[in-house]
ZATIKE-421077 format. One record per residue: chain; residue in three letters; z, y, x of N, C-alpha, C in turn. Coordinates in pm, whole numbers. Example, Ala and Ser with C-alpha at 12.3 -4.5 7.8 and 13.67 -1.06 7.14 Angstrom:
BEGIN
[rec A ala [780 -569 1319] [780 -450 1230] [780 -330 1320]]
[rec A ser [708 -225 1285] [714 -106 1367] [787 3 1290]]
//
This chain:
BEGIN
[rec A val [964 13139 14306] [970 13160 14450] [832 13201 14502]]
[rec A arg [728 13134 14453] [592 13167 14496] [562 13313 14466]]
[rec A ala [596 13357 14346] [568 13495 14306] [644 13595 14394]]
[rec A leu [769 13565 14424] [848 13654 14510] [791 13660 14651]]
[rec A cys [750 13546 14703] [690 13544 14837] [563 13628 14841]]
[rec A thr [480 13612 14740] [357 13690 14734] [387 13839 14721]]
[rec A lys [479 13873 14632] [515 14013 14608] [563 14083 14735]]
[rec A tyr [645 14014 14815] [704 14076 14933] [636 14035 15064]]
[rec A asn [517 13974 15051] [437 13937 15168] [515 13846 15265]]
[rec A val [579 13746 15207] [656 13647 15283] [584 13513 15271]]
[rec A leu [569 13443 15381] [504 13313 15376] [591 13212 15300]]
[rec A phe [528 13142 15209] [595 13035 15135] [567 12906 15209]]
[rec A ile [671 12847 15266] [658 12725 15346] [717 12609 15267]]
[rec A ala [640 12504 15249] [688 12384 15179] [703 12271 15280]]
[rec A asp [828 12231 15301] [857 12117 15387] [853 11992 15300]]
[rec A glu [741 11922 15305] [720 11803 15222] [728 11676 15306]]
[rec A ile [805 11679 15413] [816 11561 15498] [872 11444 15420]]
[rec A gln [974 11465 15338] [1030 11356 15258] [967 11347 15120]]
[rec A thr [931 11460 15063] [887 11462 14924] [737 11448 14906]]
[rec A gly [662 11471 15011] [517 11474 14999] [451 11338 14999]]
[rec A leu [324 11340 14968] [237 11224 14974] [280 11113 14879]]
[rec A ala [284 11147 14752] [302 11056 14639] [446 11018 14609]]
[rec A arg [540 11049 14692] [680 11007 14674] [738 11051 14539]]
[rec A thr [704 11171 14493] [764 11224 14370] [675 11203 14246]]
[rec A gly [571 11124 14260] [483 11098 14146] [362 11188 14141]]
[rec A lys [352 11280 14233] [232 11362 14253] [205 11362 14402]]
[rec A met [87 11404 14441] [56 11401 14584] [157 11484 14663]]
[rec A leu [193 11600 14610] [295 11685 14673] [399 11724 14568]]
[rec A ala [522 11742 14610] [626 11787 14517] [591 11925 14460]]
[rec A cys [524 12008 14540] [481 12141 14493] [391 12131 14371]]
[rec A asp [319 12021 14359] [227 12003 14247] [300 11999 14113]]
[rec A his [426 11958 14112] [504 11957 13988] [519 12098 13932]]
[rec A glu [520 12197 14021] [538 12336 13980] [407 12415 13983]]
[rec A asn [298 12347 14015] [166 12411 14024] [167 12530 14120]]
[rec A val [231 12512 14234] [232 12616 14336] [162 12566 14461]]
[rec A arg [103 12660 14532] [35 12628 14658] [104 12705 14769]]
[rec A pro [165 12633 14864] [234 12703 14972] [135 12765 15070]]
[rec A asp [185 12862 15147] [104 12919 15255] [100 12824 15374]]
[rec A ile [212 12755 15395] [222 12656 15503] [280 12529 15443]]
[rec A leu [218 12416 15474] [262 12286 15424] [295 12197 15543]]
[rec A ile [413 12136 15539] [456 12047 15647] [462 11905 15592]]
[rec A leu [392 11814 15659] [388 11674 15619] [432 11585 15734]]
[rec A gly [483 11469 15702] [523 11372 15802] [557 11241 15734]]
[rec A lys [623 11154 15806] [668 11023 15758] [554 10946 15692]]
[rec A ala [532 10966 15562] [432 10888 15490] [289 10917 15534]]
[rec A leu [269 11021 15612] [135 11060 15655] [64 10948 15730]]
[rec A ser [140 10860 15793] [76 10750 15867] [95 10616 15798]]
[rec A gly [155 10616 15681] [181 10489 15616] [282 10404 15692]]
[rec A gly [360 10467 15777] [460 10395 15854] [408 10327 15979]]
[rec A val [282 10349 16013] [220 10282 16128] [252 10352 16260]]
[rec A leu [241 10483 16261] [266 10564 16381] [344 10689 16342]]
[rec A pro [418 10747 16435] [479 10877 16404] [372 10986 16400]]
[rec A val [353 11043 16282] [253 11148 16263] [313 11257 16177]]
[rec A ser [287 11379 16212] [324 11491 16126] [213 11595 16133]]
[rec A ala [216 11687 16038] [111 11789 16035] [166 11918 15975]]
[rec A val [113 12028 16023] [139 12160 15966] [3 12211 15920]]
[rec A leu [-8 12239 15792] [-135 12283 15736] [-121 12424 15680]]
[rec A ala [-224 12503 15698] [-227 12639 15644] [-371 12688 15642]]
[rec A asp [-395 12789 15562] [-527 12850 15558] [-551 12930 15685]]
[rec A asp [-676 12966 15709] [-713 13044 15828] [-636 13176 15838]]
[rec A val [-606 13239 15725] [-537 13367 15729] [-402 13354 15800]]
[rec A val [-343 13237 15798] [-218 13212 15869] [-247 13156 16008]]
[rec A met [-327 13052 16014] [-347 12980 16140] [-418 13063 16247]]
[rec A met [-505 13153 16205] [-580 13232 16303] [-494 13339 16371]]
[rec A asn [-368 13351 16328] [-275 13441 16395] [-215 13377 16520]]
[rec A ile [-238 13248 16537] [-192 13178 16657] [-312 13173 16751]]
[rec A his [-300 13239 16863] [-410 13248 16958] [-397 13139 17064]]
[rec A pro [-509 13102 17126] [-505 12999 17230] [-397 13029 17334]]
[rec A gly [-318 12927 17363] [-213 12940 17462] [-78 12981 17406]]
[rec A glu [-74 13023 17280] [53 13065 17219] [133 12949 17161]]
[rec A his [66 12840 17134] [135 12726 17075] [73 12598 17130]]
[rec A gly [155 12501 17153] [104 12374 17202] [189 12259 17152]]
[rec A ser [137 12140 17172] [207 12020 17129] [172 11908 17225]]
[rec A thr [273 11845 17279] [250 11738 17377] [165 11627 17320]]
[rec A tyr [196 11585 17198] [125 11471 17139] [29 11511 17027]]
[rec A gly [10 11639 17006] [-75 11686 16897] [-220 11645 16915]]
[rec A gly [-282 11613 16804] [-424 11581 16805] [-459 11443 16855]]
[rec A asn [-362 11353 16865] [-389 11217 16910] [-494 11153 16819]]
[rec A pro [-607 11110 16875] [-716 11058 16792] [-677 10936 16709]]
[rec A leu [-599 10845 16767] [-557 10727 16692] [-465 10767 16576]]
[rec A ala [-370 10854 16604] [-277 10900 16500] [-353 10971 16388]]
[rec A cys [-451 11052 16424] [-531 11123 16323] [-611 11025 16237]]
[rec A ala [-668 10923 16299] [-744 10821 16225] [-651 10745 16129]]
[rec A val [-532 10712 16177] [-435 10643 16092] [-396 10731 15974]]
[rec A ala [-373 10859 15998] [-334 10951 15891] [-445 10963 15786]]
[rec A ile [-568 10974 15830] [-681 10983 15736] [-689 10856 15651]]
[rec A thr [-671 10742 15715] [-675 10615 15643] [-559 10604 15544]]
[rec A ala [-440 10646 15586] [-324 10642 15497] [-347 10729 15374]]
[rec A leu [-404 10847 15393] [-434 10935 15280] [-536 10872 15185]]
[rec A thr [-634 10805 15243] [-735 10737 15162] [-670 10627 15078]]
[rec A val [-583 10548 15140] [-514 10440 15068] [-426 10497 14957]]
[rec A leu [-353 10604 14984] [-269 10666 14881] [-350 10703 14758]]
[rec A lys [-469 10758 14781] [-553 10800 14669] [-620 10681 14600]]
[rec A glu [-683 10593 14679] [-756 10480 14621] [-666 10384 14545]]
[rec A glu [-546 10364 14595] [-453 10270 14530] [-361 10340 14430]]
[rec A lys [-390 10467 14403] [-318 10544 14301] [-166 10535 14318]]
[rec A met [-122 10558 14439] [21 10548 14470] [104 10654 14399]]
[rec A ala [50 10774 14381] [126 10878 14309] [149 10836 14164]]
[rec A glu [45 10782 14101] [58 10737 13962] [159 10624 13952]]
[rec A asn [154 10530 14048] [250 10420 14048] [392 10472 14066]]
[rec A ala [409 10568 14157] [542 10625 14181] [595 10692 14055]]
[rec A glu [510 10762 13983] [552 10829 13860] [598 10726 13757]]
[rec A phe [517 10624 13734] [549 10522 13634] [673 10443 13673]]
[rec A met [678 10397 13797] [791 10315 13842] [920 10396 13848]]
[rec A gly [909 10523 13882] [1028 10608 13883] [1086 10625 13743]]
[rec A gln [997 10645 13645] [1043 10655 13506] [1110 10526 13462]]
[rec A leu [1051 10413 13501] [1108 10283 13467] [1245 10266 13532]]
[rec A leu [1257 10301 13659] [1384 10290 13730] [1492 10372 13661]]
[rec A arg [1463 10498 13632] [1563 10583 13567] [1600 10532 13428]]
[rec A ser [1502 10482 13355] [1527 10428 13222] [1617 10304 13229]]
[rec A glu [1587 10215 13322] [1666 10092 13337] [1807 10123 13388]]
[rec A leu [1820 10220 13476] [1953 10259 13523] [2037 10315 13408]]
[rec A ala [1973 10391 13320] [2045 10448 13205] [2096 10337 13113]]
[rec A lys [2021 10229 13102] [2062 10117 13016] [2188 10048 13067]]
[rec A leu [2219 10064 13195] [2339 10001 13250] [2464 10059 13185]]
[rec A asn [2457 10185 13144] [2568 10252 13077] [2699 10233 13155]]
[rec A ser [2691 10249 13285] [2808 10230 13372] [2900 10352 13365]]
[rec A pro [3030 10328 13356] [3123 10441 13357] [3128 10510 13494]]
[rec A tyr [3076 10444 13597] [3079 10501 13732] [2959 10589 13762]]
[rec A ile [2850 10572 13686] [2730 10653 13708] [2734 10771 13611]]
[rec A thr [2753 10891 13666] [2761 11009 13579] [2628 11081 13564]]
[rec A thr [2540 11064 13661] [2411 11132 13658] [2305 11041 13718]]
[rec A ile [2188 11041 13655] [2071 10972 13707] [1961 11077 13712]]
[rec A arg [1902 11097 13829] [1799 11201 13839] [1693 11159 13939]]
[rec A gly [1579 11223 13927] [1474 11197 14023] [1338 11239 13973]]
[rec A lys [1244 11230 14062] [1102 11250 14032] [1029 11139 14104]]
[rec A gly [942 11070 14032] [869 10961 14094] [966 10860 14152]]
[rec A leu [943 10823 14277] [1028 10725 14343] [1125 10788 14442]]
[rec A leu [1167 10910 14415] [1275 10974 14489] [1385 11001 14387]]
[rec A asn [1487 10915 14388] [1588 10915 14284] [1728 10913 14341]]
[rec A ala [1823 10951 14257] [1963 10948 14298] [2051 10923 14177]]
[rec A ile [2167 10865 14205] [2271 10855 14105] [2395 10923 14162]]
[rec A val [2477 10975 14072] [2604 11034 14113] [2714 10940 14064]]
[rec A ile [2803 10905 14155] [2911 10811 14127] [3042 10888 14106]]
[rec A lys [3112 10852 14001] [3246 10909 13977] [3345 10794 13983]]
[rec A his [3439 10805 14076] [3537 10699 14096] [3659 10760 14165]]
[rec A ala [3774 10703 14141] [3897 10752 14205] [3892 10736 14357]]
[rec A asn [3819 10636 14403] [3806 10611 14547] [3699 10705 14604]]
[rec A pro [3734 10794 14695] [3634 10887 14751] [3525 10816 14833]]
[rec A asp [3548 10692 14871] [3449 10615 14947] [3368 10523 14857]]
[rec A ala [3376 10541 14727] [3310 10450 14633] [3159 10441 14655]]
[rec A ser [3094 10552 14680] [2948 10550 14700] [2912 10469 14823]]
[rec A trp [2987 10490 14930] [2963 10415 15054] [2986 10266 15029]]
[rec A glu [3095 10232 14962] [3125 10091 14935] [3021 10028 14843]]
[rec A leu [2971 10105 14748] [2864 10055 14662] [2738 10028 14743]]
[rec A cys [2705 10117 14835] [2588 10095 14921] [2604 9970 15007]]
[rec A leu [2725 9944 15054] [2750 9821 15130] [2732 9698 15041]]
[rec A ala [2780 9705 14918] [2762 9594 14824] [2614 9575 14792]]
[rec A leu [2541 9684 14773] [2397 9675 14748] [2328 9606 14865]]
[rec A met [2365 9644 14987] [2304 9584 15106] [2332 9434 15111]]
[rec A gln [2454 9394 15079] [2489 9252 15080] [2408 9173 14978]]
[rec A his [2362 9241 14874] [2281 9175 14772] [2131 9196 14794]]
[rec A gly [2095 9262 14906] [1954 9273 14942] [1884 9402 14906]]
[rec A leu [1959 9506 14872] [1897 9634 14836] [1954 9745 14924]]
[rec A leu [1866 9817 14991] [1909 9927 15077] [1903 10059 15000]]
[rec A ala [2011 10135 15011] [2019 10267 14950] [2099 10355 15044]]
[rec A lys [2085 10485 15027] [2150 10580 15119] [2253 10665 15047]]
[rec A pro [2379 10656 15092] [2478 10748 15036] [2457 10887 15095]]
[rec A thr [2465 10988 15010] [2448 11126 15058] [2550 11216 14991]]
[rec A his [2601 11310 15064] [2691 11412 15010] [2810 11353 14934]]
[rec A gly [2863 11244 14984] [2986 11188 14928] [2969 11103 14805]]
[rec A asp [2930 11163 14693] [2928 11088 14567] [2788 11053 14517]]
[rec A lys [2687 11077 14597] [2549 11051 14555] [2490 10935 14633]]
[rec A ile [2405 10859 14566] [2332 10750 14630] [2185 10771 14602]]
[rec A arg [2106 10771 14709] [1962 10794 14696] [1887 10661 14699]]
[rec A phe [1792 10649 14609] [1703 10533 14604] [1561 10583 14624]]
[rec A ala [1494 10532 14725] [1355 10569 14753] [1276 10443 14785]]
[rec A pro [1247 10362 14682] [1175 10237 14706] [1032 10261 14753]]
[rec A pro [969 10157 14805] [830 10171 14852] [737 10216 14738]]
[rec A leu [635 10290 14774] [542 10342 14674] [464 10232 14602]]
[rec A leu [458 10114 14660] [382 10006 14597] [470 9912 14516]]
[rec A ile [595 9949 14492] [686 9864 14415] [629 9838 14276]]
[rec A asn [659 9719 14221] [607 9685 14089] [721 9672 13988]]
[rec A glu [685 9648 13862] [785 9643 13754] [890 9536 13779]]
[rec A ala [846 9416 13816] [941 9306 13839] [1040 9342 13948]]
[rec A gln [994 9409 14051] [1083 9448 14160] [1181 9557 14117]]
[rec A ile [1136 9650 14032] [1227 9753 13979] [1338 9685 13899]]
[rec A ile [1301 9592 13813] [1399 9520 13731] [1496 9444 13820]]
[rec A glu [1444 9381 13925] [1530 9309 14020] [1627 9405 14088]]
[rec A cys [1579 9521 14129] [1665 9622 14194] [1776 9667 14100]]
[rec A val [1743 9693 13976] [1844 9738 13880] [1947 9627 13857]]
[rec A gly [1902 9502 13857] [1995 9390 13846] [2092 9386 13963]]
[rec A ile [2041 9413 14082] [2128 9418 14201] [2227 9533 14190]]
[rec A ile [2180 9646 14141] [2269 9761 14123] [2379 9727 14022]]
[rec A glu [2340 9665 13912] [2439 9626 13810] [2543 9530 13868]]
[rec A lys [2496 9430 13940] [2586 9332 14003] [2678 9401 14104]]
[rec A ser [2622 9492 14182] [2699 9558 14288] [2801 9656 14233]]
[rec A leu [2774 9713 14116] [2870 9805 14054] [3004 9737 14026]]
[rec A gln [3001 9606 14014] [3125 9531 13991] [3222 9547 14108]]
[rec A ala [3168 9577 14226] [3254 9597 14344] [3344 9719 14327]]
[rec A leu [3307 9809 14238] [3387 9930 14216] [3501 9907 14116]]
[rec A gly [3488 9802 14036] [3589 9782 13933] [3679 9671 13966]]
//
């Protein structure tokens, strides 16, 4: 995609609001493919959950095309929000959150595979952004499994009918991953 964008003079925009800032085991999901977008969009994790913060980043060749008065933002440039974002980025780097996400994500996927559940047909993910695909005669099985997970203390998000997304905190540890997989195993019994 990067090569095509460059060839045809099209801006490559990476929306990393969900995937960026260590979630996938690298600072940016783009880093897995060794590509650099022309425009990068960040949010959510940018503030460490303290304040709503988002950012649009680009080189001068892009940004200098926006002249004074052509673009504005009601809350843009808030000094407190900017300070929080800088601190959150520092913490992500100093505490090696991307490395932890990579290791813990591999552990999560490995432990899920050991369950050998007939209901889990696919386990996929990068870092701590993971999903399983559920196969069951009941079309509401993924939703019901998420409800069972919640009753046992684990929050997960059903998406697109048969998929369940798991995005644990970036600071999760091995014991907590094992505990989560135990809850998933216990909750899978609700399907049978």
